[in-house]
N, C-alpha and C positions, 0 to 999 in steps of 0.2 A: 065803323064801331069792329065791321065785318073782317077786314083784314087786318085789325089789333086781334082780334079772337083764333083768326086764323093761320099767324107767325106766332102768340103763343101756343098755339097748340103743338106746330109745324117743333117747337125750343122744345117743348117736352118731350116733345118725343125722340129729337135727337139725343138728351141730355140722359129719358131714358137706355135709349138704345148702347149713346157711349158707355155707362154706369156699364153694363154688360158685360163690355169689352174691357173696360178696365182690372178686371179680377186675378189678378196675380197668378201661375199657372200652378198647380199641383206639385211636389217634391216630394218624391219619394222618400224616407228615411235608412240616412243607411244602413247594411247586415252590420248585426251584431259582431265587437270583435269576437269574438270566440268561433266566431262561423271563416267558415273560407272558400271559397269558389271553388268550384268543380275545376277549369277551364281559365289556367292563366290568357288575359289581354294577350289580344294580337301581342299586342309586341311585347313580351315577355317571352311568346315562344320561339323559339331556335331552330331552327334547321339540324337536323343530324344527316352528315351529309353517309354516304350508303358507303361502302364499303370496297376497297378497291379490290378488283381482282386478283388471288395469287397470284396469276404469270406480272401485272404491275406493278409488284411490289420488289425495292430492290434485295438481293439479299444478300448477306454480310459475306461473302464470297466475290461478292460485284462490286463490296464499297473496299474491302480489306486496299490492302499498296499492294502494289507486282512483284514482287520480288525480282531484285536485281540485277545483274551480273558484273562485275570489276574486276577489271585486270592491270594487272602490276606482270612492268617486264625487268626482266635478267638483264643487265649488259653491263659493257665494261665495270667488270667487277661490283657492281652497283642496281641493289631492288629503284625502279619506279614505277611510281611515289615511295619518295623515302615513311612518310606520314600518309594516313591516309585515312580519310576519316566515312563511315559507313553508316547505313540504317540499318536495323535485327535484321535479321532473314535474309538479304544480302551474299551473294556468289562471291568470293574474292577466285581469280583466275591466275596462278603466274607461269610464265614464257620463260623460258630459258633463252633467250637472243646472243648468245656467248657462245664464245666457244671453247669453254671450261668446263666441265660439271659444275653446278651448282644446286646444296639446297636450300628450301622453306622451313626450319625449321624454330618452335615456338621456344622461348627461351624459357616455359616449362614443362614444354616437350608436350603439351596436349593435343600437337595432330608438329609432322614430319612428312614432306614431302619424298625422301630418301630423291636417290641421285636421280637429276635433271639433269642429262644432255641437249646437246645445239637442239633448240623445238621441241622440249619436249614441254609439259603445263602436267599441272598441279591444280587443282581445288580443293574447298573447303566453304561452309555456309557458314558465316557468321549469325548464330540464330541468341545471344545474352548481349548484350551490353557488357564495356568493358575496356583494358585498352589489354592488348594484344602483341607483345615484342618478340622480335622475331630473328633470327640470322642464317646464315650458312653455316654449315656444319662444316666442314667442307676447308675454307677463309674466312672464321671467325667476323676479323675484320668486317664482314657483310650486315650492315645488324638499320632495320626497319623496325614500322607495327602499324595498327591497328586498330582504331579505335570506329567502335561500336554504341555508337550511343541515337 
């Protein structure tokens, strides 16, 4: 009987101690909807990159396309090439390779090289888009055009 009494006492003790361990943990109530936390949770925080030093930033001039220079040769009483397509800001250089004098004269007279003797040159920078037809005022059958786009 003593064993039953000790067993019953041990069993009671286990039940009493176990009942205290089975209580649910207290969970705090959520904050009311009108209150916002002063610091966002870590997942919502984003790193803000620091500004790069001015020396590391590209300047508009560095990103701008570099001006180009292209050539037109006058030979065998013709302009070569007869049609030239360039970007705005391009400089065109005409060189007379003929033994006879020539000109590069715009149809609308917006440019005129004057007389170009052998190996003479003339240059013009085209800054606006458009088609610029030109000819040799000494030999009017010599015609060509420049397309700026």
